[in-house]
Structures are given as C-alpha cells and as structure tokens.
C-alpha positions in Angstrom: 135.0 27.0 71.3 135.1 30.8 72.0 134.7 33.1 69.0 137.4 35.5 70.2 139.8 35.1 67.3 137.9 36.7 64.5 135.5 39.5 63.7 131.9 38.7 62.9 129.2 40.9 61.3 126.5 42.5 63.4 123.7 40.2 64.5 121.3 43.0 63.7 122.4 42.8 60.1 122.8 39.1 59.5 120.8 37.0 61.9 117.8 37.2 64.1 118.2 36.2 67.7 121.8 36.2 69.0 120.5 34.4 72.1 118.8 31.1 71.1 117.8 30.4 74.7 115.5 33.4 74.8 112.2 33.7 73.0 112.6 36.1 70.1 110.5 39.2 70.4 112.1 41.2 67.6 108.8 41.8 65.9 107.0 43.0 69.0 107.0 46.6 70.0 107.4 47.2 73.7 104.4 48.7 75.6 104.6 52.4 76.0 103.4 54.6 78.8 103.0 53.8 82.5 103.9 50.4 83.8 101.4 48.6 86.1 101.9 49.6 89.7 103.5 46.8 91.7 102.0 46.0 95.1 104.9 47.5 96.9 106.6 50.8 96.4 110.0 49.3 95.8 109.0 46.3 93.7 111.6 47.7 91.4 112.9 45.2 89.0 111.0 41.9 89.2 109.9 40.8 85.8 112.2 43.2 84.0 114.2 40.2 82.6 111.0 39.0 80.8 111.1 42.2 78.7 114.8 41.7 77.7 114.4 41.1 74.0 113.6 44.2 72.0 112.9 44.9 68.3 115.5 44.6 65.6 118.2 47.3 65.6 118.1 49.8 62.8 120.9 49.6 60.3 123.2 52.6 60.9 124.6 54.7 58.1 128.1 53.7 56.9 129.9 50.4 57.3 128.8 47.6 59.6 130.6 47.5 62.9 133.3 45.0 63.8 132.2 42.6 66.5 134.3 40.2 68.6 131.9 37.7 70.4 132.4 35.9 73.7 135.6 37.3 74.9 136.5 35.7 78.2 137.3 38.4 80.7 137.4 36.2 83.8 137.3 32.5 84.9 135.6 32.8 88.2 132.1 31.7 87.2 131.1 28.0 87.1 129.3 28.9 83.9 132.0 30.4 81.7 129.6 32.3 79.5 128.6 34.4 82.4 132.1 35.9 82.4 132.1 36.8 78.7 131.6 40.0 76.7 131.0 41.1 73.2 133.1 44.0 71.8 131.6 46.2 69.1 133.8 48.8 67.3 132.9 51.4 64.7 134.5 50.6 61.4 135.7 54.1 60.5 136.8 55.6 63.9 140.4 55.4 65.2 140.9 54.8 68.9 137.3 55.6 69.9 136.1 56.0 73.5 134.6 52.8 74.9 131.3 52.3 76.8 130.9 49.2 78.9 127.2 48.3 79.1 125.8 46.2 81.9 122.3 44.7 81.3 119.4 44.6 83.8 117.2 41.7 84.8 116.7 41.8 88.6 120.3 40.4 89.1 118.6 37.1 88.2 118.3 37.2 84.4 119.3 38.9 81.2 122.3 38.6 78.9 124.7 40.6 76.9 122.9 39.4 73.8 119.6 41.0 74.8 120.0 44.5 73.5 122.2 44.6 70.3 120.4 47.9 69.4 122.1 49.6 72.4 125.5 48.5 71.1 124.6 49.5 67.5 123.5 53.0 68.5 126.6 53.5 70.6 128.7 52.5 67.7 126.7 54.7 65.4 127.6 57.6 67.7 131.3 56.8 67.2 132.0 54.8 70.4 133.2 51.3 71.0 130.7 49.2 73.1 131.4 46.3 75.4 128.3 44.3 76.3 129.1 42.2 79.3 127.6 39.2 81.1 128.0 38.7 84.8 127.1 36.0 87.3 123.5 35.9 88.3 121.4 35.0 91.4 120.7 32.3 92.7 124.0 30.9 91.6 125.8 34.1 92.8 125.1 36.8 95.4 126.5 40.2 96.2 129.3 41.2 95.7 129.8 38.9 92.7 128.0 41.3 90.4 130.3 44.2 91.2 133.4 42.0 91.2 132.5 40.8 87.6 131.8 44.4 86.5 135.2 45.5 87.8 137.0 42.5 86.3 135.4 43.2 82.9 136.5 46.9 83.1 140.0 45.9 84.0 140.2 43.3 81.2 139.0 45.9 78.7 141.6 48.4 79.9 144.4 45.9 79.6 143.3 44.8 76.0 142.5 48.3 74.7 145.5 48.5 72.3 144.9 45.0 71.0 141.3 45.9 69.9 141.8 49.5 69.0 140.0 51.7 71.5 141.2 54.4 74.0 141.9 53.0 77.5 141.9 56.5 78.9 138.4 57.2 77.7 136.4 54.3 79.1 132.8 54.8 80.4 130.5 52.5 82.4 126.8 52.4 81.6 124.0 50.2 82.9 120.2 49.8 83.0 118.0 48.7 85.9 120.0 46.2 88.0 122.9 46.9 85.6 122.8 50.6 86.7 123.3 49.6 90.3 126.3 47.5 89.3 127.7 50.3 87.1 127.3 52.8 89.9 129.1 50.4 92.3 132.0 49.8 89.8 132.4 53.5 89.1 131.6 54.9 92.5 132.7 52.5 95.1 136.5 52.4 95.1 136.7 48.8 96.6 135.9 47.0 93.4 138.4 48.6 90.9 141.0 48.6 93.7 141.2 44.8 93.4 142.7 45.4 89.9 144.9 48.3 91.0 142.5 50.8 89.4 140.6 53.8 90.8 137.2 55.3 90.1 138.9 58.1 88.2 140.0 55.6 85.6 136.3 55.6 84.7 135.8 58.7 82.6 132.0 58.8 83.2 129.0 56.9 84.5 125.6 56.6 82.8 123.0 55.0 85.2 119.6 54.4 83.7 116.6 53.5 85.9 118.7 52.2 88.7 118.4 51.7 92.5 121.3 53.2 94.4 120.2 52.7 98.0 119.3 49.0 98.7 118.7 49.4 102.5 114.8 49.4 102.3 113.3 46.1 103.3 112.0 44.3 100.3 111.9 40.5 99.5 113.9 40.8 96.3 116.6 43.0 97.9 116.7 40.9 101.0 116.9 37.6 99.1 119.8 38.8 96.9 121.7 41.2 99.1 121.0 40.0 102.6 118.4 40.1 105.4 120.3 42.6 107.5 120.3 46.3 106.7 124.0 46.4 107.0 124.3 43.8 104.3 122.2 45.7 101.9 124.0 48.9 102.9 127.2 47.3 101.7 125.7 47.0 98.2 124.3 50.6 98.1 126.5 52.7 95.8 125.0 55.9 97.3 126.8 55.2 100.5 130.2 54.7 98.9 130.5 57.4 96.3 133.4 59.8 96.9 134.6 63.2 95.4 136.6 61.0 93.0 133.5 59.4 91.5 133.4 60.3 87.8 130.9 62.7 86.2 127.5 61.0 86.3 124.4 61.0 84.1 121.2 59.7 85.8 118.4 58.7 83.5 114.8 57.6 84.3 111.3 57.5 82.9 108.4 59.5 84.0 106.4 56.3 84.5 109.4 54.2 85.7 109.2 51.5 88.4 108.0 53.0 91.7 110.9 54.4 93.7 113.4 54.6 90.9 113.0 58.3 90.1 113.3 59.0 93.8 116.4 56.9 94.0 118.0 58.9 91.2 117.1 62.1 93.0 118.8 60.9 96.2 121.9 59.9 94.2 121.9 63.3 92.5 121.8 65.1 95.9 124.6 62.9 97.3 126.8 63.5 94.3 126.2 67.2 94.4 127.1 67.3 98.1 130.4 65.6 97.3 131.1 68.0 94.4 130.8 65.4 91.7 129.4 66.7 88.3 126.0 65.2 87.9 123.4 65.6 85.2 119.8 64.2 85.2 117.6 63.1 82.3 114.0 62.5 83.3 112.2 61.3 80.1 108.6 62.4 79.8 106.1 59.6 79.1 108.7 56.9 79.3 108.5 53.8 81.4 111.2 51.4 82.8 112.1 49.8 79.4 110.7 51.5 76.4 113.3 54.2 76.1 116.0 51.6 76.1 114.3 49.6 73.3 114.0 52.9 71.4 117.8 52.9 71.0 116.9 50.6 68.1 114.5 53.1 66.5 116.4 56.3 65.7 113.1 58.1 64.9 111.9 57.5 68.5 115.2 57.5 70.3 115.4 60.4 72.8 118.0 59.0 75.2 121.0 58.0 73.2 121.7 61.4 71.5 121.9 63.0 75.0 123.9 60.2 76.4 126.3 60.6 73.5 126.5 64.3 74.2 127.4 63.5 77.8 130.0 61.0 76.8 131.7 63.4 74.4 131.7 66.2 76.9 133.5 63.9 79.4 135.8 62.4 76.8 137.1 65.8 75.6 139.4 67.5 78.1 138.0 70.9 79.1 140.2 73.9 78.5 138.0 76.1 80.8 139.3 76.3 84.4 136.8 74.7 86.8 134.9 77.5 88.5 134.5 77.3 92.3 130.9 76.9 93.3 129.3 80.1 94.5 129.1 80.5 98.2 125.5 80.3 99.2 124.5 82.8 101.8 121.7 82.2 104.3 119.6 84.3 106.7 118.0 83.3 109.9 114.9 85.1 111.0 112.2 84.5 113.6 108.6 84.1 112.5 106.0 84.7 115.2 102.7 82.8 115.0 101.5 84.0 118.5 102.8 84.8 121.9 103.7 81.3 123.2 107.2 79.9 122.9 105.8 77.1 120.8 104.4 79.6 118.4 107.7 80.8 117.1 109.6 79.5 114.0 113.3 79.9 113.4 113.6 80.2 109.6 116.9 79.3 107.9 116.6 80.6 104.3 119.1 80.7 101.5 119.6 84.1 99.8 118.0 83.5 96.5 116.1 85.5 93.9 113.3 83.1 93.2 110.8 81.3 95.5 112.4 78.2 97.1 111.2 74.9 98.4 110.8 74.7 102.1 110.5 72.3 105.1 108.7 72.7 108.4 110.8 70.8 110.8 109.1 70.0 114.2 111.5 68.9 116.9 111.3 68.1 120.6 114.8 68.3 122.0 117.0 67.3 119.1 119.5 69.7 117.5 118.0 70.6 114.1 120.4 73.4 113.2 123.0 71.3 111.4 120.3 69.9 109.1 118.8 73.3 108.4 122.3 74.7 107.5 123.0 71.7 105.2 119.6 72.2 103.5 120.3 75.8 102.9 123.4 74.8 100.9 121.0 72.7 98.8 118.8 75.7 98.2 116.0 74.6 100.7 114.6 76.8 103.4 113.9 75.2 106.8 111.5 76.5 109.5 112.2 74.9 112.9 109.3 74.5 115.3 110.1 73.6 118.9 107.3 71.3 120.1 106.8 68.0 121.8 104.2 65.8 123.6 103.7 67.3 127.0 100.6 68.2 129.0 101.0 71.9 128.3 100.2 71.0 124.7 97.6 68.4 125.3 95.8 67.1 122.3 94.6 68.6 120.0 96.7 71.7 120.8 100.0 70.1 119.6 98.7 69.0 116.2 96.8 72.3 115.8 100.1 74.2 116.4 101.8 72.2 113.7 98.9 72.8 111.4 98.9 76.6 112.1 102.7 76.8 111.5 102.4 75.0 108.1 99.3 77.0 107.1 101.2 80.3 107.9 104.1 79.3 105.7 101.8 78.1 103.0 99.7 81.2 103.0 102.4 83.8 103.6 105.3 82.0 102.1 105.7 84.4 99.1 106.4 87.2 101.5 109.3 85.1 103.0 110.7 84.0 99.6 109.1 80.5 99.8 107.2 78.6 97.1 103.8 77.7 98.7 103.4 74.8 96.4 106.6 73.1 97.6 106.1 72.6 101.3 107.1 69.5 103.2 106.9 68.3 106.8 109.6 66.6 108.9 109.2 65.6 112.5 111.8 64.0 114.9 111.1 62.0 118.0 107.8 62.8 119.8 107.2 65.8 117.6 107.2 63.4 114.6 103.9 61.9 115.9 102.3 65.3 115.5 103.7 66.0 112.0 102.7 62.5 110.9 99.2 63.0 112.2 98.8 66.3 110.4 100.2 65.0 107.1 98.2 61.7 107.0 94.9 62.9 108.4 93.9 65.4 105.8 91.2 66.9 108.0 93.8 69.0 109.8 94.7 70.8 106.5 91.2 71.1 105.2 89.8 72.5 108.5 92.5 75.1 108.2 91.4 76.1 104.7 94.3 74.4 102.9 94.1 71.8 100.1 94.2 68.2 101.3 97.4 67.8 99.2 99.2 70.9 100.4 101.9 68.8 102.0 104.2 67.5 99.2 105.8 64.8 101.3 106.6 64.0 105.0 109.6 62.5 106.7 109.1 60.7 110.1 112.3 60.5 112.1 112.3 58.0 115.0 108.7 59.0 115.7 106.1 57.1 117.8 103.0 56.2 115.7 100.4 54.9 118.2 98.8 56.5 121.3 96.1 53.8 121.8 97.8 51.8 124.5 96.7 52.7 128.0 99.2 54.9 129.7 100.8 56.2 126.6 101.8 59.9 127.0 99.8 60.5 130.2 98.1 63.9 130.4 98.6 64.6 126.7 95.8 62.5 125.0 92.2 62.0 126.1 91.3 58.7 127.8 88.5 57.8 125.4 89.6 54.9 123.1 88.0 56.4 120.0 89.8 59.7 120.6 93.1 57.9 121.0 92.5 56.0 117.8 91.9 59.3 115.9 95.0 60.8 117.4 97.3 57.9 116.3 99.1 58.4 113.0 99.0 54.6 112.3 95.2 55.0 111.8 95.6 57.3 108.8 97.8 56.0 106.0 95.9 56.1 102.7 96.5 55.5 99.1 96.4 59.1 98.1 98.4 60.4 101.1 101.7 62.3 100.8 104.8 60.1 100.2 106.1 59.0 103.6 109.8 58.5 104.5 110.3 56.5 107.7 113.8 56.7 109.3 115.1 55.3 112.6 118.5 54.6 114.0 120.2 51.3 114.7 120.5 52.3 118.4 117.3 54.2 118.7 115.0 54.6 121.7 113.2 51.4 122.8 110.3 50.5 120.6 111.0 53.0 117.9 112.2 50.5 115.3 109.1 48.3 116.1 106.9 51.4 115.6 108.3 52.1 112.2 107.9 48.5 111.0 104.3 48.6 112.2 103.8 51.7 110.1 105.4 50.0 107.1 102.9 47.1 107.4 100.0 49.5 107.7 101.2 51.6 104.7 101.6 48.5 102.6 98.0 47.4 103.5 96.5 50.8 102.6 98.6 51.6 99.5 100.3 54.5 101.2 103.5 55.5 99.2 106.4 55.0 101.6 110.1 54.2 102.0 111.6 52.9 105.3 115.2 52.9 106.3 117.2 52.0 109.4 120.4 54.1 109.7 123.3 51.9 110.9 125.7 53.2 113.5 123.5 55.9 114.8 121.5 56.6 117.9 118.3 58.6 118.4 119.8 62.0 117.6 123.3 61.4 116.2 122.1 61.1 112.6 120.6 64.6 112.9 123.9 66.1 114.1 125.8 64.3 111.3 124.2 66.6 108.7 126.7 68.7 106.8 129.7 66.6 108.0 131.7 64.0 106.1 129.5 61.3 107.6 126.2 63.0 106.7 123.6 60.3 106.7 120.4 62.3 106.3 120.4 65.8 104.5 120.9 64.4 101.0 118.6 61.4 101.7 115.6 63.4 102.7 116.1 66.1 100.1 116.3 63.4 97.4 113.2 61.7 98.7 111.4 65.0 98.6 112.6 65.4 95.0 114.4 68.7 95.8 
C-alpha cells in the first residue's frame, strides 16, 4: 500500500537505509580527488549507480522535516514504484519554493531513496524537495526518462496547494544522468507541452555533472538513446534549449568524468548565445560524486550553499530592469607574414581591454567570416588563413605556413591584444589536414621554437587525415612511403596531445565521414583526448555559414569544446 496519506519522520533521523534493496554504505566516506580515467573520453556515467549510497545526512537545526513517501505521480511504468516520488517539506516555512531532484545512475540504476542528504540540505535551506524515480533502461529507453520527469513536474504543480509549496516557484535539479533529464525537462519545450506547460513554468535549472550533447558515438549512449546520430540528437538538451529556457546553474567537479566539464562549457556557450542567464560552478578538487555526498556533511558542503543562493535569486522577482547586453564591437585587420597571398591573415578581433583567447582558422575555399563574427560576439579573436593542398604549397610548405602563422600570433599576440597562452587551431576541409598535422606532430612547434603544448586544442572540420594511399593529392606530397606516413595526421595522435574535436556533415564530401571514424579509432588506441560529432542536415560547408544564425550548429560547440 502506498504511504501517501500520512507524514513520516526523516529516514536520516529515524532509520538507516530507506532502500532495502541497496547495500547500505552510510558508514563509508566516498573517495575524494580524481576519479580513475575511463578507457574512452566519454565513458561518462558507467558505474555511477554503484556509488549511489552516501553517508548519513546530518541532522539540521530546528524541527525535522515532514516527508510524504511514495506519492504516485504517473501510472505508465510496469513497475509502479518507478513512477513515485518522496516529498520533503520544511516544518517552519510557509509556501516554500520547491526543488524537484532527479537522481543519476547511467539511466540504468539509482533511486529517489539514494540521497536523503540532498533532500535534507535543501529543506535546511528553506526549500521543499521532491525526490523522484523514473523508468530505467533496459526496461525503458528515451524519451521515457524525460516523459517521466515532465509528468512528475506537472503532478507536483497540480498538487502544490494540497502539500503546501509554491507552484510558481518550482525548480528542476539533477545529477549525472539526472542532469541530462532535468535539462531536457526545463529546456526542451516538447516534454512539458504534453501537460500544457512551458519551460518558463520552471523557475530555474540546476544541472550537476551532466552530459547535454549525446551525439558522440559511445556504447552506453548508443545502447540507450539509439545507434543513429539523429536519435541521440533527439535526446540532446543542448540542441533544444530556447530563449525561454529558465536561468541555469551548471555545476561540475575539477576531476569529474572525462568530457563532462567540456559538456557544461558547451551548454554555457549555447545558453549565452540564446540570451539565457547562466551561471557556472566548477568545484576545485571535486570528482563526479563526492560533492553530492558532501550535501550530508555541512562542514564540507561547498555546493549546496551556492545552489541555495542561485535558487533564492531566481525565486525572488527582481526589481531592477534587465539591462541590454553591451554591443560588442570588432575590428578587422590584415596581418602580413610575408609577401605571398598565403602569408596574410585576416584578424577579426573584439574590442576589449584585456588579452583575449584566439583561434587560427585555416580554410581552403569555405566562407569562414560568419564563424569569425560569431566568435567575436563571444569575446574570441579569429585569424583566418587562406591555404589548401595544392602543388604551389607542396609539402612541407603548407604545414610550415600554418606553423609560421601560429608562431607569429603566439610570439606577437600581445601586440595584437591576444593572450599567447590561449591559442587554438581550427582547419576546414583540405586545410584541416595541415592544422591537424601541425597540432598532433609536436615537432612542427618545437622546430619553430614554441612549447610542444602551445596549442590548447584543435578542431578538425571535414578534414582528410591520411595521404598514404598512392595518388592522394598528386603533386602535393612526396612519393616516398615513409614521407607520406610522416605527413599523415592519422600517424600522430598521442596521449598527451591537444584535445581534438572531429566534426563532419551528414552530407559531407565522399570519404570524409569514414576518415573521421578512422581517426576516432586511432585516437582511442593511442589515448588521444577527442570528441567526434556528425552534424545532421548539413553539407560540407553549410554548417560553417550557419554560424551566427538561428540554426547555428558550430560556433558555440567549438567555443565550448575549447573551454572559452
């Protein structure tokens, strides 16, 4: 029988494990510091469910909260308890804001019972807390998780007066897999629309250590969200957020699962581009789970006070008129490296008082101006280099030209308003082969007198990666096999190489998708940090020209990957 007709005391105060089916770990402190590196960059969440039980929550000052257990918010699950929630309310607060918390566990495990300390701390800050269950894989697949999250939110809004919290001040919060679900509920209008609600009915979103772009190929993501990129795109909140997405707080640990800090930075850039208020909270020294367990230890808890501050700021209407964002001016100048046409850079630079991050963008024939303008609005300078694979720039002249251009910006960047320590490489099409070679084979930089790690990160856009086959790029590369091997970027991925972003279009040039997948396999073998994405609906150049438009598929993505 459901215990939805009476209030029960806190499990943290009166009993040990609220979940008898899980092994109790209340007496064990979670490991602190860096988590072990998974074998793949985006092995994000496997095994997180095994860490679900934390230590006992600390007893808050004042009266114990009121708790209603196992409220049935939906009937769609074959297992009714997967559609239940526990509702925690502070004893001495009238009509408090409510935070709906969604647990993690790789979309395959976890329970609302796992983190009573989170609920207790939220109540201690004066908020009501709803800890929800949702259907899990393998019994359920996307979009069941988001459907359940939206159904729980709608049920809570409908029953707010009955239980005594404010339906106009409801927040969504999630950790790990739960952060992806929370972002989908709050940011993707489809799920709340099924209940005649909108994203702006959510007063704010708190997403902790989540993944927001699920398009990268990974066995976990493919198994749960689909083998096709378009299927995983449908589950990617970053592609569906709108200007009506509520104010957002993004939290992650310094030693979080590989790829999650980057995913948060991408989400930040996308929300900023849409004009959504967004705050970030990187936690020094924290890993994927310890800062969540620390909710139960007030003396260690760094996250919940700042989360509470964010919630209060969103819950209280502002009396200050919203200021229009300042118009960011830019200048365009020509930088000469020599007399040849390929030795000129077109530098798009925001007008700013402090040194800025910068990108050297090598292109062959594509239009890079829209991307440079979009990046200027994000405070990033872009130097465009026109170069390609042609006999007039036979190897090694092409790669040397890219090296010389990067070295000039690195060594003389201060005179141009650039921060030498924040330089990045991007190459599109054939020019991308040259940028990849320079970035991955560190000899190009060291021979030019630069540190081997001078390039912070590199983005490869629809680029070829191998010149070893006979007849590839005639007249550009030498005929000797050893020389062709050395000139092929696929030869050079390495464990300590700069992070590599591989992008290609759904309708790209013949062989380009195959090239990127070969590079993915090579990077995985060598331990090269990388992310690979196919961009649906685009051809070889259309995703570049989409930059700065309503369908921008690239400017925020690359900027987020670079951590800018």
